[in-house]
N, C-alpha and C positions, 0 to 999 in steps of 0.2 A: 504494500500500500504506500502510495506517495502523496504528498501534499505540499502546498506552498507555505513556508513559515517565515516569520520575522523573528529573529533572536533579539531580545532586549536585555541590556545589562545596566544595572544601576550602580554607580560608584560614589562613595563618599570620599572627598578629597580634603585633607586638613589644610588649614590656613598656610599659604605660601608654599604649598607642595605642588608638584606637577604630575601629570599623567600624559603619556604619549599613546596615541591610537593610530594604527595603520588603517586608514580609511579605505573603504571599497565603494564603488559607484552606487549611489542611492542611499548610503547610510545617512542617518539623521542624529544630531546631537541636541539634546534639550537640557537646559539648566532647570532643575527642579527647585533647588533652594540655593540662595547666595548669589555671588557674582564670580565670573571667571574671565580670565584673559586668554583668548584663543589666538594661536599663531599656527599657520600652515604654509606649506610650500606654494600652494596654488591660490591662496587668499591674497588679494592685492595689498591689504594692510591688516595689521593686527586688530582684533576687535575685543571689546568688553561686552560680554553677554550676561544679561540679568536673568533672574528667576522668571520662569514661564516663557522665555524666548527659546526659539529653536533655530538650528542652523543646518542646512543641507550640506553634506560633505561630498567631495569629488573622489573618485576612485584613484588609488595609487599615490595618495599624498599622506605624509606624516603630519598629524595634527597634535600640537602640544597645548595642553590645557593647564593653566595655573590658577589655583584658587586664590581669590582676593578675600580672604576670610573663609570660614568653613563653608563648604559647598557640596551639593549633591547634583550629579549629572546623570543623564540617561542616554545611552547609545542604543539606537535601534538599527540593526543591520538590515540591509535591503532584502526584500523577499527573494527566496531561493527555493529550489525544489529540495525536499527532504524525504527520506525514506524511514519513517518511524523515529523512535526515541534514540536509537543508536546514532543516526545521522545528526540529530540535534546535539547530542553529547559530544560527538566528534567536532561539530562546528564550534561549540563553546571552548573545547580544549584548544582548537586551532587559533581562536581569537585570543586566548590567554597567552599562547606561545608567541603569537605575532606581537602582542603588547609587550611581553617580556623582552623580545629581541629589540623592539623599537626603543624601549626605555634604556637598555644597555647601550645602544648606539648613541642615543641622545646624551646620556651621562658622559660617555667618552668624548663626544664632540664639545660639550659644554664644561667638562671637567667639574662636575657637581660634587657636593659633599655627601652627607648621609643619604641612604636610600629612602625613597618615597614610600610612605605607608598608605596603601589603598585597599579598601574593602570592596570586593565585587560580589554582587548577589544577583542571580537571574530573576 
């Protein structure tokens, strides 16, 4: 059995901490609570995004989100074909692996200090 699914991930970002996301075409980022600073390779200029605002992301870009105070953001992955619970679980694992690689690369580029604390819950 196959169906179209949207994977949604909610992340709490502590004040002045960052989260990097490897965006795919059709992904959407919504600020649930707080304010964040968004920087991405394909965004013409950095943006401050407030609670209840949403941003469409382009595929193939690295998006860096910095909390300006405690914040909660929600990433909704673009609809894709899935084959049951196993496909959804593999998609979540892949997203976490992508995020981990993106964060490591960003930390190396920016030579950042302590690791970012992020809580991810589907």
